[in-house]
C-alpha positions as CSV (number, residue, x, y, z in Angstrom):
1,M,-37.8,-55.3,62.1
2,S,-34.9,-55.4,64.5
3,V,-32.0,-52.9,64.7
4,V,-28.9,-54.3,66.4
5,V,-26.6,-51.8,68.1
6,P,-23.4,-53.4,69.3
7,F,-21.4,-51.1,71.6
8,R,-18.3,-51.0,73.7
9,N,-17.2,-48.1,75.8
10,E,-19.6,-45.7,74.1
11,E,-20.6,-43.8,77.3
12,K,-20.6,-40.5,75.4
13,N,-22.6,-41.7,72.4
14,I,-25.0,-44.6,73.3
15,I,-27.9,-42.5,74.6
16,N,-27.8,-40.2,71.5
17,C,-27.7,-43.2,69.2
18,I,-30.7,-44.8,70.9
19,K,-32.6,-41.5,70.9
20,A,-31.9,-41.0,67.2
21,L,-33.3,-44.5,66.4
22,L,-36.3,-43.9,68.6
23,S,-37.1,-40.6,66.9
24,Q,-37.5,-42.2,63.4
25,E,-40.9,-41.9,61.8
26,Y,-41.4,-45.6,61.8
27,P,-44.2,-47.1,63.9
28,S,-42.6,-48.2,67.2
29,E,-44.8,-51.3,67.4
30,K,-43.1,-52.6,64.2
31,F,-39.5,-52.5,65.3
32,E,-37.2,-53.2,68.2
33,I,-33.8,-52.1,69.1
34,I,-31.3,-54.7,70.5
35,A,-28.4,-53.0,72.2
36,V,-25.5,-55.5,72.7
37,D,-22.8,-54.5,75.2
38,D,-19.4,-55.9,74.3
39,H,-17.8,-55.9,77.8
40,S,-17.8,-52.1,78.2
41,I,-15.5,-50.9,81.0
42,D,-16.9,-47.4,81.1
43,N,-20.4,-46.4,82.2
44,S,-22.1,-47.1,78.9
45,L,-24.2,-50.0,80.1
46,N,-25.3,-48.3,83.3
47,K,-26.2,-45.1,81.4
48,L,-28.3,-47.0,79.0
49,K,-30.1,-49.0,81.7
50,E,-30.8,-45.8,83.6
51,F,-32.1,-44.1,80.4
52,L,-34.5,-47.0,79.7
53,S,-35.5,-47.7,83.3
54,D,-38.7,-45.8,83.5
55,K,-39.8,-45.8,79.9
56,N,-41.5,-48.3,77.7
57,Y,-39.2,-48.1,74.7
58,P,-38.8,-51.1,72.3
59,V,-35.2,-51.6,73.4
60,K,-33.7,-54.8,74.7
61,I,-30.2,-55.0,76.2
62,I,-28.0,-58.0,75.8
63,E,-24.7,-58.3,77.7
64,L,-22.1,-60.5,76.0
65,K,-20.8,-63.0,78.5
66,E,-17.9,-64.5,76.6
67,K,-15.0,-62.6,75.0
68,A,-16.5,-62.7,71.5
69,G,-16.4,-59.1,70.4
70,K,-19.0,-57.0,68.5
71,K,-19.1,-59.4,65.6
72,S,-21.0,-61.8,67.8
73,A,-23.8,-59.3,68.2
């Protein structure tokens, strides 16, 4: 199962959102989280990368390259 989390300028919320998803009582080997950055201009992306840097969480980060918006996630 995949959980897609599109975000833009969610510096204050993105880590708590990911932590909440990771704390679910669902086997981590059976799901993945795909965090999709929609051109954040705050520190959201960097905070998320830092949070994930030394852990083996089932989280992938995708950075949208074109001005497509969260709907493209």
